[in-house]
N, C-alpha and C positions, 0 to 999 in steps of 0.2 A: 445789355440784353437781359430779359427776365428769364427765370427758371422755366416758365411755361414755354417760352419761345425756344429755349435750349432743348427741352424735351421734344417739342414739336419738330424742330429741325433735325434732331438726331433720328427720331422715328421715321420721318419722311426720307431722310438720307438712306437709312437702312432698306426701306422698301424700294427706293429708286435704284439702289445698287445691287439688289438681289436678282440673280438670273431668272428666277421663277416669277417675280412680281414686277420687274422694272418696265415691262412693255404695256402695263395696264393703266398707267397714270392714276394710281390710287392717291387719295388725298387724306392727310392726317391733320386733325385738330386736337389739341389737348385742352380739356376743360376739367378743372378740379383734380388734376392728376390722372385723369382717364383719357386714354387715346381713343378718339372716335375716328374710325376709318371708313371711308366710302369709296365707291367705284364699282367696276364690273370686271369679273374674271370669267374664264371659260369652264373651270372645273371646281368641284368641292375641295380637292386636294390643294389647289392654289389658294382658295379662301382660308383653309386651315393653316396654310403656310404663313399667312399674315400673322396669325396668333403666335406661331412658333418664333417668327422673327422678332416681334415686338415684346415677347415675354422676357427677353434678355435685357431689356432697357431698364436700367436702375432708375428709380424715382417715379416710375409709372405705378399708379395704384390699381389700374385695371385697363382692360381693352374692350371697347364696344365695337365689335366687328359687324358693320352694316354693309359689307361688300356683297353685291348681288352676283349670282351665277347666271350667265346667259350664253347661249350658243349663237353662232351666226346662222340664223334661220331656224325654222321649227324642227323639232325632233320628237318623234313619237316614242311611246314606251317600248315598242318592239325594237326600235333602233337603240334605245338606251341599253336594253338587255344585251343586244349584240355588241355594243361598245364595252360593257362590263365583262362579257365573256372573253373578248379579245384581251382586255387588261389582265384578267385572271390567268389566261393561257400564257401570257408573256411573263408572268411572275413565277420564277423557279421555286419559290417557297410555298406555292399553292398547288395541290393535287386536284385538278379540275374534275376528276372522276367522282368525287364525293360532294361537290359544291354546285348548287344551282342558284339562279337569280330570278327575281320577278320585280317589275317596275310598275309603280302606280304614280303617274304624273311626276316622274323623276325621282320618286322616293324608292330606293332599291332595298329589297329584302333578300338577304342571303340565307339559303336553307341548305341542309344536308349535314354531312359529318366530316370533321377534320381530325387530324391526328393529335392536335394539342393547341394551347392558347396562342403560340407563336404563329401557327398556320392561320388561325382565325384572324389575328391582327393583320397578317399579310394579305388575307383576302379582303378585309375591310379597306386597307390602304389601296389595294389594286382597284377595287370597285370605285373608290373616291376619285381616281384619276380619269375615269371615263367621262366623256362629254355627256351633258344632259342630266347628270346625277346631282340631286339637291341634298339628299341625305342617304345614309346607309344604316340599315337596321340588321343586326346579326341575329339570326335564329339558328345559327350553326350549333351543332352538338359536338362535344368532344368524344372521340372514339374511345371505347373501353378496350379494344383489341383483345377480346376474350375468346379468341379462336387461334388455332395453330396456323401461323402464316406459312408453314411448310407443307400443309395439307391442302392440295388443290380443291378437294371437295368442300372443305370448310371455307376456303377463300371464296369459292363460287357462291355458296349459300349465304355467306356474309354480304357479298356484293349485291346479290339479288334482293335480300332484305333491305339493304341500305338504299338501293334504287327505289324500292317500293315506298320506303319511309319518306324519301325526298319528294316523290310524286304526291303522296298523301298530304304532306306538309303544305305543298303549294296549293293543292286542291282545297284544303281547309282554310286557307287564308282568305279573309274577307277584304275585297277591294272595291272601293266606291269611286 
């Protein structure tokens, strides 16, 4: 058996045995040391999982992820935003009070303010699990927390200003 067939078999076996990808009948071909993956999955996070699985295969020089994202039936941007919000709510690492979302043909834009880089990453991961999401763009800002969190008046003014900034950010976004 050739090295190409060994790599192809290993990559295919990994995708076929992974709980997140095995139900999609993804196909792997190795050409010049590059794994070319095709097929259809339901969410962006599942497509990204293909890269994570195959990145651990020694001997591969690269991964060409041509996996398509498709839902069962049509989904409009309003539904995509609803799905994103549900995923954000379900993630304990995301404070939904400071995060908003807008979708344009499945491309999701996250806006608002988060407490730090870890919360931003959690919001991106959560949004990518939603049905209908093709890509996630973070326009989230990291909070400076330059107010006294023990002073209710300062908390109120900070939140009012934050809500206004999120609304203005969404209003300024150009969507075609």
